[in-house]
C-alpha positions, 0 to 999 in steps of 0.5 A: 113246271119250273123244275122241268128239264126244259125249263131248267135248260131255258133258264140256263141259256138265259143266264149264259146270255146275261154273261155276254151282256156287256159284249152285246152292248159293245157289238152295237158299235160293230162295223158290220150292220148285220152284227149291230142288228143281231146284237139289238135282237139278242138284247131284246130277249133280256128284259131283266137288264133292260135298264142297262140295255135301253140307254145303249140302244137309244144312243146307237139309234141316234147315230145309226146310219142304216134304216133296217138296223134302226128297225132292229133297235126299234124292235128291241126298244119295244120288247124292253118297253120303251114306249116314248122312244118308239113314238119318236121313231114313228114320228121322226125316223125316215126309214119305213122299216123303222117306222113300221117296226115302231108302229107294230110294237106300239100297237102291242104296248099301247094301242091307240087310234093314231096308229091306224093310218101308219099301220094301214099304210104298211099293210098296203105296201110291202117293204123290201127285205123287211123280213131280214130284220131281227124281230120281224114276223115275216112280211111287213104287210103281215106284221102291220095286219097283226098290229091292226088286230090289236086296235078297236074292231071298228078300225079293223073293219075300216082296214078290210079293203086294204087287207083283202088287197094285200091278201091277194098278193100274199103267198103261203104262210104270209097270208096267215096274219092277214086272214086272222085280222080279216076274220077278227074284223067281223067275228068274235072267238067262240066254241060253238059252230056259227049257224047264222051270219051277219051281213058283215060276217058273210062278206068277209067269209065270201072274200076268204072263200074267193082266195085260193091261196089260203086254203092250202095253209093248214094253220087256217083250219084251227083259226076258223074253228076258233071263230065257230067257222067250218074248217073247209072251203066248201062248207064255208062257201055253203055257210056264206050262201055262195059257190066258189068259181075259178074265173077271173071275171066272175071273181072280180065282179063278186069281189066288187059287189062284196066291197059295195055291200060292205059300204066301200063303194069307191073301192068296189068301183075301182076294183071292177074298173081295174080288173075290167081294164086287165081283162080287156088287155088280155 
């Protein structure tokens, strides 16, 4: 409740933060980029004074020379609901960090099909040091994947090959947003366990079963249950009608076949040819 000790402590912390609002605006002009970025990150958490924060953030962005600081400003502008400025950043800012953050915030505030292409690009190639930006959820590929999950399901399905490619490169908890979006491309949340899969669902599940890295992440099990899927790899494989084998050649072939069955024939051919060249060179 609002009268709980935890709630009172949070309200107290928020009130104290408001006391430093004018200082935060001043620190947007500090000589240290990390201070400027951190100030934007704190301003993002003060929505009740957004009307005073946004002009300062917009002004700072116009003269900010550091791309990742402009990304932090984009995060703050998004959290404070300034859609118009985010669209300018996505269209005009030369920094991939700022563009990615703007696209992710726009997907949350105003999902639009025009966001699909930039988000797909950011989901494919990680941006170096993106995770240092205040407001970043982790790697840029994960943030972009999470943003794609807010777009229509048909668009999520178009992103499947790119997301699987990024998933194979991801490690540990960086896999979670990619897995969430992949599952949401073919499944709907449900309480009862799934007993029969569509072909699209089966191919997504086969791709997940083939990915060793994700099965060490505890958070995956609750996610699977929320979509009616079994919480362990063996049972998922049985549901999909396959057995998982730790063999690179077999994995490349099965992945290529899965892409082909999804309708991504060019991607299937590219994947198998590339893996065949890698196998020949070993």
